[in-house]
C-alpha positions as CSV (number, residue, x, y, z in Angstrom):
1,M,40.3,68.4,74.7
2,S,43.6,67.0,73.8
3,E,47.0,68.4,75.1
4,K,47.8,69.3,71.5
5,H,44.7,71.1,71.0
6,E,45.2,73.0,74.2
7,K,48.8,73.8,73.2
8,E,47.7,75.2,69.8
9,H,44.3,76.8,70.7
10,G,44.6,77.2,74.4
11,C,40.8,76.9,75.1
12,S,38.0,74.6,74.8
13,H,35.8,76.9,72.6
14,Q,33.0,76.2,75.1
15,G,29.5,77.3,74.3
16,G,30.0,77.9,70.6
17,C,32.9,80.2,69.7
18,G,31.0,81.7,66.6
19,C,32.9,79.7,64.0
20,T,31.0,78.1,61.1
21,P,31.6,74.5,60.5
22,P,33.8,74.3,57.3
23,L,32.5,70.8,56.6
24,F,28.9,71.8,56.3
25,V,29.7,75.2,54.6
26,N,31.9,73.2,52.0
27,M,29.0,70.8,51.2
28,V,26.5,73.6,50.4
29,E,29.1,75.7,48.5
30,K,30.0,72.8,46.4
31,A,26.3,72.1,45.6
32,G,25.9,75.7,44.6
33,L,29.0,75.8,42.4
34,A,27.8,72.5,40.7
35,L,24.6,74.2,39.9
36,S,26.4,77.1,38.4
37,R,28.7,74.9,36.4
38,R,26.1,72.9,34.7
39,D,23.8,76.0,34.1
40,F,21.0,74.5,36.0
41,I,18.7,77.5,35.4
42,K,18.7,78.4,31.7
43,G,19.1,82.1,31.2
44,T,20.8,82.7,34.6
45,T,23.7,85.2,34.2
46,A,26.6,85.3,36.5
47,V,27.4,89.0,37.4
48,G,30.9,89.5,38.7
49,G,31.5,85.8,38.9
50,M,29.2,85.6,41.8
51,F,25.7,87.1,41.7
52,A,23.0,85.9,39.3
53,I,20.8,89.0,39.0
54,G,18.5,88.1,36.3
55,G,15.0,86.8,37.2
56,L,15.1,88.1,40.9
57,A,11.8,90.0,40.7
58,S,9.7,89.1,43.7
59,P,7.5,86.1,42.9
60,M,4.1,85.5,44.5
61,F,4.3,82.6,46.9
62,A,1.3,80.3,46.8
63,G,0.3,79.7,50.3
64,C,-2.4,78.2,52.4
65,K,-5.2,79.2,50.0
66,G,-3.4,79.6,46.7
67,G,-1.9,82.6,44.9
68,E,-3.0,85.0,42.2
69,K,-5.2,82.6,40.5
70,D,-7.6,82.6,43.7
71,K,-8.2,86.2,43.8
72,P,-11.8,87.2,43.8
73,A,-12.7,88.7,40.4
74,E,-14.5,91.5,42.2
75,A,-11.3,92.4,44.1
76,V,-9.3,92.5,40.9
77,A,-11.8,94.7,39.2
78,K,-12.7,97.2,42.0
79,D,-11.2,98.9,45.0
80,I,-12.3,96.0,47.2
81,A,-10.3,94.1,49.6
82,E,-9.3,90.5,49.1
83,A,-9.1,89.9,52.9
84,I,-10.0,91.9,56.0
85,Y,-8.5,91.0,59.4
86,H,-10.4,92.0,62.6
87,G,-11.6,90.8,65.9
88,G,-8.2,91.1,67.9
89,P,-5.4,93.4,68.7
90,I,-3.7,94.9,65.6
91,L,-0.3,96.3,66.5
92,T,0.8,98.7,63.8
93,M,4.3,99.2,65.5
94,V,4.4,102.7,64.2
95,R,4.1,104.2,67.7
96,D,3.8,102.9,71.1
97,G,0.2,102.4,71.8
98,D,-0.9,102.6,68.1
99,R,-3.5,100.0,67.6
100,A,-6.0,99.5,64.9
101,E,-9.4,97.6,64.8
102,A,-9.1,96.0,61.3
103,L,-6.7,95.6,58.4
104,A,-7.5,95.1,54.7
105,V,-5.2,93.4,52.2
106,K,-5.0,93.4,48.4
107,D,-2.4,92.5,45.8
108,G,0.0,91.3,48.5
109,R,0.0,94.7,50.2
110,I,-1.7,96.3,53.0
111,M,-4.7,98.3,51.4
112,A,-5.8,100.0,54.6
113,V,-5.6,99.9,58.4
114,G,-7.8,101.7,61.0
115,A,-11.2,101.7,62.4
116,K,-13.3,98.7,61.7
117,A,-16.2,100.7,60.2
118,D,-13.9,102.3,57.8
119,I,-12.1,99.1,56.7
120,M,-15.4,97.2,56.4
121,A,-16.5,99.8,53.8
122,R,-13.9,98.0,51.5
123,K,-15.7,94.6,51.9
124,G,-17.1,93.0,48.8
125,D,-19.2,89.8,48.4
126,A,-16.0,87.7,47.8
127,T,-13.9,89.4,50.4
128,K,-12.6,87.0,53.0
129,L,-13.3,88.1,56.5
130,I,-10.7,86.7,59.0
131,D,-11.8,87.0,62.7
132,L,-8.8,87.0,64.8
133,G,-10.8,85.7,67.7
134,G,-8.9,87.8,70.2
135,K,-5.5,86.8,68.9
136,T,-2.9,89.4,68.0
137,L,-1.9,90.6,64.4
138,M,1.4,92.5,64.0
139,P,4.0,92.9,61.3
140,G,6.0,89.7,60.5
141,F,9.3,89.5,62.2
142,Y,12.3,90.9,60.4
143,D,15.5,88.8,61.1
144,P,18.4,91.4,61.4
145,H,21.2,88.9,61.5
146,S,21.4,85.1,61.0
147,H,22.8,82.4,58.7
148,V,20.0,80.9,56.9
149,V,22.1,78.3,55.1
150,L,23.8,76.9,58.2
151,Q,20.5,77.0,60.2
152,S,18.9,75.0,57.3
153,V,21.7,72.4,57.5
154,K,21.2,72.2,61.3
155,F,17.5,71.6,60.7
156,A,18.5,68.7,58.5
157,T,20.5,67.0,61.4
158,A,19.7,65.6,64.9
159,N,19.6,68.7,67.3
160,L,22.1,68.1,70.0
161,D,22.1,71.7,71.5
162,P,22.9,71.6,75.3
163,I,20.7,73.0,78.0
164,P,19.5,75.8,78.1
165,I,19.6,76.1,74.3
166,G,18.4,72.7,73.8
167,K,17.6,69.6,75.8
168,I,20.9,67.7,76.0
169,G,22.3,67.4,79.4
170,S,24.1,64.0,79.4
171,I,25.6,61.4,76.9
172,A,22.4,59.4,77.7
173,D,20.4,62.3,76.2
174,I,22.6,62.4,73.1
175,Q,22.1,58.6,72.6
176,Q,18.3,58.8,73.1
177,T,18.0,61.8,70.7
178,L,20.0,59.9,68.0
179,R,17.9,56.8,68.5
180,E,14.6,58.8,68.1
181,W,16.1,60.5,65.0
182,I,16.9,57.1,63.4
183,K,13.4,55.8,64.3
184,E,11.7,58.8,62.8
185,K,13.8,59.3,59.7
186,K,14.3,55.5,59.0
187,P,17.6,55.8,57.1
188,A,18.6,52.7,55.0
189,P,21.4,50.6,56.4
190,G,24.8,52.3,55.7
191,K,23.3,55.7,55.4
192,W,24.9,58.5,57.6
193,V,23.3,59.8,60.8
194,I,24.5,63.4,61.5
195,G,24.0,65.4,64.7
196,W,25.0,68.9,65.5
197,G,25.5,71.0,68.7
198,Y,26.7,68.7,71.4
199,D,28.9,70.5,74.1
200,D,31.2,68.4,76.3
201,T,31.3,71.3,78.8
202,G,27.4,71.4,79.0
203,I,26.8,67.8,79.9
204,K,27.1,66.0,83.3
205,E,30.0,63.8,82.2
206,Q,32.0,66.8,81.2
207,R,33.5,64.8,78.2
208,H,33.0,63.9,74.5
209,P,31.0,61.0,73.5
210,T,33.3,58.2,72.4
211,R,33.0,55.7,69.6
212,E,31.7,53.1,72.1
213,D,29.0,55.6,73.3
214,L,27.8,56.0,69.7
215,D,28.3,52.2,68.8
216,A,25.7,51.7,71.5
217,V,23.3,53.8,69.3
218,S,24.0,51.9,66.0
219,T,26.8,50.1,64.2
220,E,25.0,49.8,60.8
221,H,25.1,53.5,60.3
222,P,28.1,55.9,60.3
223,I,27.3,58.5,63.0
224,L,28.9,61.9,62.9
225,L,28.4,64.5,65.6
226,M,29.5,68.1,65.2
227,H,30.6,69.9,68.3
228,I,28.8,73.2,69.1
229,S,32.1,75.1,68.5
230,A,32.6,73.4,65.1
231,H,36.2,72.7,66.1
232,L,35.7,69.0,66.9
233,M,33.5,66.1,65.9
234,A,32.8,62.6,67.3
235,G,32.0,59.4,65.4
236,N,31.3,55.8,66.0
237,S,33.3,52.8,64.9
238,R,31.4,52.6,61.5
239,L,32.4,56.1,60.8
240,M,36.0,55.4,61.6
241,E,35.9,52.6,59.1
242,E,34.3,54.7,56.4
243,I,36.9,57.4,56.6
244,G,39.8,55.0,57.0
245,V,41.1,56.0,60.5
246,T,42.9,53.4,62.4
247,K,45.4,53.1,65.1
248,D,48.1,53.4,62.3
249,T,46.7,56.7,61.0
250,K,48.9,59.7,61.9
251,D,47.5,63.1,62.9
252,P,47.1,65.3,59.9
253,E,48.9,68.7,60.0
254,G,46.8,71.1,62.2
255,G,44.5,68.3,63.5
256,V,44.3,65.8,66.2
257,I,43.0,62.2,66.2
258,Q,42.2,61.4,69.8
259,R,43.3,58.1,71.0
260,K,42.1,55.8,73.8
261,S,44.2,56.1,77.0
262,G,47.3,54.1,76.8
263,S,47.1,53.2,73.2
264,N,47.1,54.4,69.6
265,E,43.4,53.3,68.9
266,P,41.2,56.2,68.0
267,N,38.5,57.0,70.6
268,G,36.2,58.6,67.9
269,V,36.9,62.2,68.4
270,L,38.6,64.3,65.7
271,E,39.9,67.8,66.3
272,E,40.5,70.7,63.9
273,N,41.9,69.6,60.4
274,A,41.4,66.0,61.3
275,M,37.8,66.6,60.6
276,L,38.7,67.1,57.0
277,L,39.3,63.4,56.8
278,V,35.6,63.1,56.9
279,L,35.1,65.6,54.0
280,K,36.1,63.0,51.4
281,K,33.5,60.5,52.4
282,I,30.5,62.4,53.7
283,P,27.5,62.1,51.3
284,A,27.4,65.6,49.6
285,P,24.0,66.8,48.6
286,S,23.1,67.4,45.0
287,P,21.9,71.0,44.0
288,E,18.5,69.9,44.0
289,Q,18.8,68.3,47.5
290,A,20.6,71.5,48.8
291,M,17.8,73.6,47.5
292,A,15.2,71.4,49.1
293,M,17.0,71.7,52.4
294,L,17.2,75.5,52.1
295,E,13.4,75.6,51.3
296,E,12.6,73.6,54.3
297,G,14.9,75.7,56.5
298,L,13.1,78.8,55.5
299,R,9.8,77.2,56.2
300,H,11.0,76.8,59.8
301,Y,11.7,80.5,59.8
302,A,8.2,81.1,58.6
303,K,7.0,78.8,61.5
304,A,8.8,81.2,63.8
305,G,6.9,84.1,62.4
306,I,9.8,85.5,60.4
307,T,9.0,87.0,56.9
308,T,12.5,88.3,56.1
309,A,15.6,86.4,57.0
310,Q,19.3,87.0,56.4
311,D,22.3,85.0,55.2
312,C,25.2,87.0,56.6
313,A,28.3,85.3,55.1
314,S,27.1,84.2,51.6
315,G,29.5,82.5,49.3
316,K,29.4,82.2,45.5
317,G,27.8,78.8,45.6
318,T,25.2,79.9,48.3
319,W,24.1,82.7,46.1
320,Q,23.8,80.5,43.1
321,L,21.4,78.2,45.1
322,L,19.4,81.1,46.5
323,A,19.2,82.8,43.0
324,A,17.9,79.6,41.4
325,M,15.3,79.2,44.1
326,A,14.2,82.7,43.7
327,Q,13.7,82.2,40.0
328,A,11.8,79.0,40.6
329,N,9.6,80.7,43.2
330,K,11.0,78.4,45.9
331,L,11.8,81.0,48.5
332,P,8.9,81.0,50.9
333,I,10.1,84.2,52.6
334,D,12.4,87.1,51.8
335,V,16.1,86.6,52.1
336,N,18.8,89.3,52.3
337,A,22.3,88.0,51.4
338,W,25.5,89.5,52.7
339,A,28.8,88.6,50.9
340,L,31.6,87.9,53.3
341,Y,34.4,90.3,52.6
342,K,36.9,87.3,52.1
343,G,35.2,86.2,49.0
344,V,34.7,89.6,47.4
345,D,36.8,90.3,44.4
346,D,36.5,93.5,42.3
347,A,33.9,92.2,40.0
348,T,31.7,91.0,42.8
349,F,32.1,94.3,44.7
350,D,31.0,96.2,41.5
351,A,27.9,93.9,41.2
352,I,27.0,94.6,45.0
353,A,27.3,98.3,44.4
354,A,25.2,98.2,41.1
355,H,22.4,96.1,42.7
356,K,22.4,97.2,46.2
357,N,18.9,98.9,45.9
358,D,17.1,96.0,44.1
359,N,14.2,94.5,45.8
360,G,12.6,91.1,45.5
361,R,12.3,87.8,47.3
362,L,16.1,87.7,47.2
363,R,18.1,90.8,47.6
364,L,21.7,91.9,48.2
365,G,22.6,93.6,51.5
366,G,26.2,94.7,51.2
367,V,29.6,93.4,52.6
368,K,30.1,91.8,55.9
369,I,33.5,92.2,57.6
370,V,34.5,90.2,60.7
371,L,36.8,91.9,63.2
372,D,37.1,89.5,65.9
373,G,35.8,86.2,67.3
374,S,33.5,85.4,70.3
375,L,33.5,86.2,74.0
376,Q,32.8,82.7,75.1
377,G,35.4,81.4,72.9
378,Y,38.0,83.8,74.3
379,T,38.6,85.2,70.9
380,G,36.6,88.4,71.1
381,Y,38.9,91.4,71.1
382,L,38.6,93.4,74.3
383,S,40.4,96.5,75.6
384,R,40.8,94.9,79.1
385,P,41.9,91.3,79.9
386,Y,39.2,88.6,80.4
387,H,37.9,88.3,83.9
388,V,39.1,84.7,84.3
389,Q,42.2,83.9,82.1
390,P,41.8,80.8,79.8
391,G,44.7,78.8,81.1
392,K,48.4,78.6,81.1
393,T,48.9,78.4,77.4
394,Q,48.5,81.2,74.9
395,I,45.5,81.2,72.7
396,A,45.8,81.4,69.0
397,T,43.6,83.5,66.9
398,D,40.5,81.6,65.6
399,H,41.1,80.3,62.1
400,C,37.6,79.0,61.3
401,D,38.0,78.8,57.5
402,S,39.7,75.5,56.6
403,E,42.1,75.5,53.6
404,E,39.4,73.8,51.7
405,A,36.8,76.5,52.6
406,E,39.3,79.2,51.8
407,S,39.8,77.7,48.3
408,L,35.9,78.3,47.8
409,F,35.5,81.6,49.5
410,V,38.6,83.6,49.8
411,S,40.0,86.1,47.2
412,P,43.7,86.2,47.4
413,D,43.7,90.0,48.1
414,N,41.6,89.3,51.4
415,Q,43.6,86.7,53.2
416,T,44.4,87.7,56.8
417,D,47.6,87.1,58.7
418,I,47.2,88.4,62.2
419,S,50.3,88.7,64.3
420,E,50.0,87.0,67.6
421,D,52.3,89.4,69.4
422,L,49.5,91.6,70.3
423,Q,49.5,90.9,74.1
424,A,52.1,93.0,75.9
425,P,54.5,90.9,78.2
426,G,52.7,90.1,81.4
427,E,49.3,91.4,80.1
428,G,46.3,89.1,80.6
429,H,44.6,87.5,77.6
430,R,42.2,89.9,75.9
431,G,41.6,88.1,72.6
432,Y,42.6,89.0,69.1
433,P,41.3,90.8,66.0
434,S,40.5,88.9,63.0
435,M,41.5,91.6,60.6
436,T,44.3,94.2,60.5
437,Q,43.6,97.8,61.1
438,E,44.8,98.4,57.5
439,Q,42.2,95.9,56.2
440,V,39.3,97.5,58.1
441,D,40.4,101.0,56.9
442,T,40.5,99.7,53.4
443,W,37.1,98.1,53.5
444,V,35.3,101.0,55.2
445,R,36.9,103.5,52.7
446,R,36.0,101.3,49.7
447,C,32.4,100.7,50.7
448,D,31.8,104.3,51.6
449,T,33.2,105.5,48.2
450,A,30.6,103.1,46.5
451,N,27.8,103.9,49.0
452,V,27.7,100.1,50.0
453,Q,26.5,99.3,53.5
454,I,28.7,97.4,55.9
455,Q,27.9,94.8,58.5
456,A,30.8,94.8,61.0
457,H,31.1,91.9,63.4
458,T,32.5,93.1,66.7
459,N,32.0,91.4,69.9
460,G,34.9,92.9,71.9
461,D,35.2,96.6,72.5
462,A,38.7,96.7,71.2
463,A,37.4,95.3,67.9
464,T,34.7,98.2,67.9
465,D,37.6,100.6,68.5
466,M,39.1,99.3,65.2
467,L,35.9,100.0,63.3
468,I,35.6,103.4,64.8
469,A,39.2,104.3,63.9
470,A,38.4,103.2,60.3
471,V,35.1,105.3,60.2
472,K,37.1,108.4,61.5
473,K,39.7,108.0,58.8
474,A,37.2,107.5,56.0
475,R,34.7,110.2,57.1
476,T,36.8,112.7,59.0
477,D,34.4,115.1,60.5
478,K,31.5,114.3,58.0
479,P,29.2,111.7,59.5
480,R,27.5,109.3,57.0
481,P,24.3,108.3,58.7
482,E,22.7,107.6,55.3
483,L,25.0,104.4,55.0
484,R,23.5,102.8,58.1
485,T,26.8,101.1,58.9
486,T,25.8,98.3,61.2
487,I,27.8,97.0,64.1
488,I,26.8,93.2,64.4
489,H,26.6,91.8,68.0
490,A,28.3,95.0,69.5
491,Q,28.1,93.2,72.9
492,T,30.7,95.2,74.9
493,M,30.2,98.7,73.4
494,R,31.2,101.2,75.9
495,E,29.5,104.6,76.6
496,D,32.0,106.6,74.7
497,Q,31.6,104.2,71.7
498,L,27.8,104.7,71.9
499,D,28.4,108.4,71.8
500,F,30.5,108.1,68.8
501,A,27.7,105.8,67.1
502,A,25.1,108.4,67.8
503,E,27.1,111.3,66.4
504,H,28.1,109.4,63.2
505,G,24.9,107.4,62.6
506,L,26.3,103.9,63.3
507,T,23.5,101.5,64.2
508,P,24.2,98.4,66.4
509,S,22.4,95.0,66.1
510,F,22.6,93.5,69.5
511,F,22.7,89.8,70.5
512,P,20.6,89.8,73.7
513,I,20.0,86.1,73.9
514,H,23.6,85.9,75.3
515,V,22.3,87.3,78.5
516,Y,20.1,84.1,79.1
517,F,22.2,81.5,77.5
518,W,25.7,82.6,78.6
519,G,25.0,85.4,81.0
520,D,26.1,83.5,84.1
521,R,29.5,82.5,82.3
522,H,30.0,86.1,81.2
523,R,29.6,87.4,84.8
524,D,31.7,84.6,86.4
525,L,34.2,83.8,83.7
526,F,34.6,86.0,80.7
527,L,33.8,89.6,81.6
528,G,33.2,89.8,85.3
529,P,30.3,91.5,87.1
530,E,30.8,95.0,85.9
531,R,31.3,94.4,82.3
532,A,28.8,91.5,82.2
533,A,26.0,93.9,83.4
534,R,26.5,96.2,80.4
535,I,26.6,93.3,77.7
536,N,24.4,94.2,74.9
537,P,23.7,97.8,76.2
538,S,20.4,98.4,74.6
539,R,19.0,100.8,77.0
540,S,22.2,103.0,76.8
541,A,21.8,103.0,72.9
542,L,18.2,104.0,72.9
543,D,18.7,106.7,75.4
544,R,21.0,108.3,72.8
545,N,18.2,108.0,70.1
546,I,20.2,105.2,68.3
547,K,18.1,102.9,66.5
548,I,19.0,99.3,67.3
549,T,18.0,95.8,66.2
550,L,18.0,92.4,68.2
551,H,19.1,89.1,66.6
552,H,19.6,85.5,67.4
553,D,22.6,84.8,65.0
554,A,21.2,81.4,64.1
555,P,22.5,78.7,64.1
556,V,24.2,79.9,67.3
557,A,21.0,80.3,69.3
558,G,17.9,79.1,67.3
559,I,15.5,81.2,65.4
560,D,13.0,82.2,68.1
561,M,12.5,86.0,67.8
562,L,10.0,85.9,70.8
563,A,12.8,84.5,73.0
564,V,15.2,87.3,71.7
565,A,12.7,90.1,72.6
566,W,11.8,88.5,76.1
567,T,15.7,88.4,76.9
568,A,16.1,92.1,76.0
569,V,13.1,93.1,78.1
570,N,13.9,91.0,81.2
571,R,17.6,90.3,81.1
572,M,17.5,87.2,83.2
573,T,20.1,84.5,82.9
574,S,19.5,80.7,82.7
575,G,20.5,80.6,86.3
576,G,17.6,82.8,87.3
577,K,19.8,86.0,88.1
578,D,19.1,89.5,86.7
579,L,22.1,90.6,84.7
580,G,22.2,94.4,84.2
581,P,18.6,95.3,84.8
582,E,19.4,99.0,84.0
583,Q,19.9,97.9,80.4
584,R,16.4,96.4,80.1
585,I,14.2,97.9,77.4
586,T,10.4,98.0,77.0
587,P,8.4,95.4,75.1
588,F,7.5,98.0,72.4
589,E,11.2,98.9,71.9
590,A,12.2,95.2,71.7
591,F,9.4,94.4,69.1
592,R,10.3,97.7,67.2
593,A,13.8,96.2,67.0
594,I,12.7,93.1,65.3
595,T,10.0,94.8,63.0
596,A,10.2,98.4,61.9
597,D,13.7,99.3,63.1
598,A,15.1,96.0,61.5
599,A,13.5,97.0,58.2
600,W,15.0,100.4,58.6
601,Q,18.4,99.1,59.3
602,N,18.2,97.2,56.0
603,F,16.7,100.0,53.9
604,E,13.4,98.5,53.7
605,E,11.3,100.7,55.9
606,D,9.2,101.8,52.8
607,R,8.1,98.3,52.3
608,K,8.1,96.4,55.6
609,G,8.2,96.7,59.4
610,T,5.0,98.4,60.3
611,L,1.2,97.9,59.4
612,E,0.6,100.9,57.2
613,A,-1.2,101.2,53.8
614,G,1.0,100.4,50.8
615,K,3.4,98.2,52.6
616,L,3.8,94.4,52.1
617,A,1.2,92.4,53.8
618,D,4.0,90.6,55.7
619,L,2.1,89.7,59.0
620,V,2.2,87.3,62.0
621,V,-0.7,86.2,64.2
622,L,0.3,85.5,67.8
623,S,-1.6,83.8,70.7
624,D,-1.1,86.8,72.9
625,D,-0.5,90.4,72.9
626,P,3.2,90.9,73.6
627,L,2.8,94.6,74.4
628,S,0.2,94.0,77.1
629,I,1.1,90.5,78.5
630,D,3.3,90.1,81.6
631,P,6.8,90.6,80.2
632,M,8.0,87.5,81.7
633,K,5.5,85.5,79.6
634,I,6.6,86.9,76.3
635,R,8.7,83.9,75.4
636,D,5.6,81.6,76.0
637,I,3.6,83.4,73.2
638,R,3.0,81.0,70.2
639,V,3.1,81.9,66.6
640,L,-0.3,80.9,65.0
641,E,0.1,82.0,61.5
642,T,2.5,83.7,59.2
643,I,1.5,85.7,56.2
644,K,3.9,86.7,53.4
645,D,2.6,89.1,50.7
646,G,-0.9,88.5,51.8
647,Q,-0.6,84.6,51.5
648,S,-0.5,82.3,54.5
649,I,2.8,80.3,54.4
650,F,2.4,78.8,57.9
651,S,-0.7,78.1,60.1
652,V,-1.3,75.7,62.9
653,K,-4.7,75.1,61.4
654,C,-3.4,74.6,57.9
655,R,-0.5,72.2,58.0
656,A,-2.1,69.7,55.6
657,T,-2.9,72.0,52.8
658,A,-0.9,74.1,50.2
659,T,1.4,75.5,52.9
660,K,3.6,72.5,52.1
661,P,4.1,71.1,55.7
662,I,7.8,70.6,56.7
663,K,9.1,67.3,55.3
664,F,12.2,67.0,57.4
665,I,14.8,66.8,54.7
666,T,17.8,64.9,56.3
667,L,21.5,65.7,55.7
668,G,23.6,62.6,55.1
669,L,20.8,60.3,53.6
670,R,21.6,60.6,50.0
């Protein structure tokens, strides 16, 4: 990290600070806006300048064995099941210990579930009998919070996540991963090679890869590596040539071109706004390529057993892409899109309010507000100072939207100017809010008036205090539990804040994977032992009868829902230490939080989340029973098959059929 960066930002943004890479966001947004401009889908109507509502009725997805055309005629004509599952544990997730012997499916919904003899009475000559062979059937996983678009972009790049998130522990590992990626994808000479996720603080060299390190991989391809924090990138000499960066290139305002020691020659590392030099040259995907990338990304979600995913900061272009995909039956799973408050003008807000109850393969959630940054980036807003102070210089508030991104996303009325005089003289650093209290008050009041649901990002407890203050002002002594206001991350919620949440019907979505990936750092650096032991206080919330959900916040920590549940149940760090064992929850509670209660939190409990007659046949087949296996082995369970609306969309036995095997769309190869 350069001295200039340290002076302006005061931290290394280690471990991923929660920012989204504006470079990649811009690429997808522009592809979507281009789609809108040329009226790619005839008949699509833009509502409020953002949301294309027409044609979003849920389409049938043709899976492993085909769609509607393959239904047995007998099943169409009579009260006969199309398929019956039996021969293994069937976890309904209605109540702890509630299991069934068989489950019948018809017309994309659960027809009946219960005793095998009763379900077999619905068997016809053409009914498909599916013997689970001792494997476990349960509701498909419901992702309560992630960023589908960014995760799809990440799937299209070389994965450089550090240990324990990924496999990168050294610069040699980075080089080997890139060589293998080039060998597998076979890009033509001159085509870009893009990697994402490297962390200089997570590899043994404790430095960024230089242009020479990357030249050793290839000099015929421009190589671009995005740092895990999204605040820096590294490139080889070919990339520097492509973007015109030389020893004579001056640092752009708000950015740094790192130099070799003792000279002005660039070393290949670009910081902050210097990354925008790449924006003019990076191969941008066409709308068709962007949609293909999103479709493939959602197939990865399906491979993880997820049947409903979320895009929790959707912009105008993003929505246009997803809407076009829904109209063309290109969404393999359901997607809930949440508009980031910065991009919500009056017309867009009216569209959200009017269509918030619509259901289909693509649906609107509500409005997402972001009150602070991240704990591991020292930008989460705490009521008490960080355990170990970040350094001698003052940290600036995270500004993760580039000017370019703001031109695409931000409505003029929603721009934020946070004063950086919030720290009292002599007080230790405790982070900063990303919104003013007045802004939070305004959005809570506005959403409450229109009965629009809010997702409020708060990592630090002081940020949660701001949300609570806004709720008090808007609702006084009249709780609004029917709104299901959701606190995203809620990592440092105090006991008194949980009391308020229980009384007023606020529902947290916790981020338990932090315990494993960053728990040791939280204990030793960011929070100290006492506060770290309570991070993501799931047990305290459940003891107050608060419904909770658990998420991975992809692309921050992958999309493995089984790993999320494992962490909430065991609370073990990557260093092998218990962290707050008193906050452990049971396996049933953890899996309710990614099925039934996740559907409830998103107003879909009447359609999803449990195995009950009439609900969508969104199912997952697992190698083991997560409710009876040794809790330490939950993360070793494999997803064997994912079923959406009664159709198989992923199967380890069906990769060469109509499930459309993952094709590995690559970013940068246009």
